C-alpha positions as CSV (number, residue, x, y, z in Angstrom):
1,M,10.0,32.4,-17.1
2,T,8.6,31.0,-13.8
3,T,4.9,31.2,-13.3
4,N,3.1,31.7,-10.0
5,K,1.8,28.1,-10.2
6,Q,5.4,26.8,-10.5
7,K,6.5,28.9,-7.5
8,D,3.6,27.5,-5.4
9,Q,4.6,23.9,-6.2
10,K,6.1,22.2,-3.2
11,K,9.6,20.8,-3.4
12,K,9.6,17.0,-4.0
13,P,10.4,15.2,-0.7
14,E,13.7,13.3,-0.5
15,L,13.3,9.6,-0.2
16,L,15.8,8.3,2.4
17,S,16.5,4.6,3.0
18,P,18.6,2.8,5.6
19,A,21.7,0.9,4.3
20,G,22.9,-1.9,6.5
21,D,25.8,-2.8,4.3
22,L,27.2,-2.0,0.8
23,E,24.9,-4.5,-0.9
24,K,21.8,-3.0,0.7
25,L,23.0,0.4,-0.1
26,R,23.3,-0.5,-3.8
27,F,19.8,-2.0,-3.8
28,A,18.4,1.1,-2.1
29,V,19.9,3.4,-4.8
30,A,18.9,1.1,-7.6
31,Y,15.3,1.1,-6.5
32,G,14.9,4.9,-6.2
33,A,16.3,6.2,-2.9
34,D,17.5,9.8,-3.1
35,A,19.7,9.3,-0.1
36,V,20.8,6.6,2.3
37,Y,21.9,6.6,5.9
38,L,24.4,4.2,7.5
39,G,26.4,3.6,10.6
40,G,30.1,3.2,11.1
41,D,31.9,0.5,13.1
42,H,31.8,2.9,16.1
43,F,29.6,5.7,17.5
44,S,26.4,4.4,16.0
45,L,23.6,3.1,18.2
46,R,23.5,0.0,16.1
47,E,27.1,-0.8,16.7
48,K,26.6,-4.6,16.7
49,S,25.0,-4.6,13.3
50,N,27.0,-5.1,10.1
51,N,28.2,-1.5,9.9
52,F,30.6,0.3,7.7
53,S,34.4,0.7,8.1
54,L,35.8,4.1,7.1
55,A,37.0,2.5,3.9
56,E,33.5,1.2,3.2
57,I,32.0,4.6,4.0
58,K,34.3,6.1,1.5
59,E,33.2,3.6,-1.1
60,A,29.6,4.2,-0.3
61,V,29.9,7.9,-0.6
62,S,31.8,7.6,-3.9
63,F,29.1,5.2,-5.3
64,C,26.3,7.4,-4.3
65,H,27.8,10.7,-5.3
66,D,28.6,9.3,-8.8
67,R,24.9,8.7,-9.1
68,G,23.7,12.0,-7.7
69,K,22.6,10.5,-4.4
70,K,23.4,11.5,-0.8
71,V,24.9,9.6,2.2
72,Y,24.2,10.5,5.8
73,V,26.4,8.9,8.5
74,A,24.8,8.1,11.9
75,V,26.9,9.3,14.8
76,N,23.9,9.0,17.2
77,I,25.4,7.6,20.4
78,F,24.9,9.3,23.7
79,A,28.6,9.9,24.4
80,H,30.4,9.3,27.7
81,N,33.5,11.3,28.6
82,D,35.8,8.5,27.4
83,D,34.1,8.6,23.9
84,L,34.9,12.2,23.2
85,K,38.5,12.0,22.2
86,P,38.1,9.0,19.8
87,L,34.9,10.5,18.5
88,A,36.7,13.7,17.6
89,A,39.3,11.7,15.7
90,Y,36.5,9.8,13.9
91,L,34.8,13.0,12.9
92,K,38.0,14.4,11.5
93,A,38.5,11.2,9.5
94,L,35.1,11.6,7.9
95,I,36.0,15.1,6.5
96,P,37.9,13.9,3.4
97,I,35.3,11.2,2.8
98,N,32.7,14.1,2.4
99,P,29.4,12.6,3.6
100,D,26.4,14.8,3.1
101,A,25.5,15.0,6.8
102,L,26.0,13.5,10.2
103,L,23.0,12.1,12.1
104,I,23.4,13.2,15.7
105,S,21.3,12.7,18.9
106,D,23.5,14.1,21.7
107,P,24.0,17.9,22.2
108,G,27.6,17.3,23.2
109,V,28.3,15.4,20.1
110,L,26.7,18.2,18.1
111,L,29.1,20.7,19.7
112,L,32.0,18.4,19.1
113,A,31.1,18.0,15.4
114,K,30.8,21.7,15.0
115,E,34.3,22.1,16.5
116,T,36.1,19.3,14.7
117,A,34.2,18.8,11.4
118,P,32.3,22.0,10.7
119,E,32.3,21.3,7.0
120,I,29.8,18.4,7.4
121,P,26.2,19.4,7.9
122,V,24.3,18.1,10.9
123,H,20.9,16.4,11.0
124,I,19.3,15.5,14.3
125,S,18.3,11.9,14.7
126,T,14.9,10.6,15.8
127,Q,16.7,9.2,18.8
128,A,16.6,12.8,20.2
129,N,12.8,12.5,20.6
130,N,11.9,15.6,18.6
131,V,8.2,16.0,19.3
132,N,7.6,19.7,19.7
133,W,8.5,22.9,17.8
134,K,10.5,24.4,20.6
135,T,12.9,21.4,20.5
136,V,13.2,21.7,16.8
137,S,14.0,25.4,17.2
138,F,16.6,24.6,19.8
139,W,18.5,22.2,17.4
140,Q,18.2,24.7,14.6
141,E,19.7,27.5,16.8
142,Y,22.7,25.3,17.4
143,G,23.4,24.6,13.8
144,A,21.3,21.7,12.7
145,E,20.2,21.8,9.1
146,R,17.5,19.1,9.4
147,V,15.6,17.5,12.3
148,V,14.1,14.0,12.2
149,L,10.7,14.1,13.9
150,G,9.5,11.5,16.4
151,R,7.3,8.8,15.0
152,E,4.6,9.5,17.6
153,L,3.5,12.8,16.0
154,S,0.2,13.3,14.3
155,L,-0.1,15.1,11.0
156,K,-1.6,18.0,12.8
157,E,1.4,18.2,15.2
158,I,3.9,17.9,12.2
159,G,2.0,20.8,10.5
160,E,2.3,23.0,13.6
161,I,6.1,22.3,13.8
162,A,6.5,23.1,10.1
163,A,4.5,26.3,10.6
164,K,6.6,27.5,13.5
165,T,10.1,26.6,12.3
166,T,12.2,27.0,9.2
167,V,14.6,24.1,9.4
168,S,14.2,21.1,7.1
169,L,12.1,18.4,8.6
170,E,12.2,14.6,8.1
171,M,9.7,12.0,9.1
172,F,9.2,8.3,8.9
173,V,6.7,6.9,6.4
174,H,7.7,3.2,6.8
175,G,9.9,1.1,9.1
176,A,10.1,-0.6,12.4
177,M,7.1,0.1,14.7
178,C,8.7,1.1,17.9
179,M,7.4,-0.4,21.2
180,A,7.6,2.8,23.2
181,Y,9.0,6.3,22.6
182,S,10.5,7.3,19.2
183,G,13.8,5.6,18.5
184,R,14.4,4.4,22.1
185,C,12.0,1.4,21.7
186,L,12.6,-1.4,24.2
187,L,15.0,0.8,26.3
188,S,12.2,3.3,27.1
189,N,9.8,0.5,27.7
190,Y,12.1,-0.8,30.5
191,L,12.6,2.7,32.0
192,N,8.9,3.4,32.4
193,P,6.8,0.6,31.0
194,Q,3.3,1.5,32.2
195,K,3.5,5.2,31.3
196,N,5.0,4.5,27.9
197,I,2.5,1.8,27.0
198,I,-0.4,4.1,28.0
199,S,1.1,7.0,26.0
200,S,1.5,4.7,22.9
201,I,-2.1,3.6,23.1
202,H,-3.3,7.2,23.6
203,R,-1.3,8.5,20.7
204,K,-2.5,5.7,18.3
205,G,-6.1,5.6,19.5
């Protein structure tokens, strides 16, 4: 029998950790991560890092699923026209590997994923600068199951987004301290340095 007290208890948050390679993935799982996220050789914003081949993604997913853990694959580029055809092929290749979600930033990539790999859930990356509840509602309307919130948000703002939306929310509790806006870091600093520096000071002050 479930008591009212048990019903009122909040679900335990999922602890998600980055995995730069298979060794780091195994360490993350060994030290308590509930899930990991990783980037492939292509279509991840950290393409020059030591990313995962399709074979390594398959190995990573198998390793994690055998231990009751989840794997999210970052496909968070802002795609140009020439990216769309090879990206569709990549998404189709991920289907039999069975990752638990795709991390996406670009609305076009989201639509492509829904067309070519609808079996794989979609999470919206922090790179999409998700800092208000209307944006979160937009992504939810287009099929996202989770939205990663921007690192600039206060607890009050996060609470308001949670109150006005029903999609799963994810937020950073530790990691790189970005120089400017959300995941764009140095890029956004170059695009509009004075405005971004002032905004960062205002938010953290």
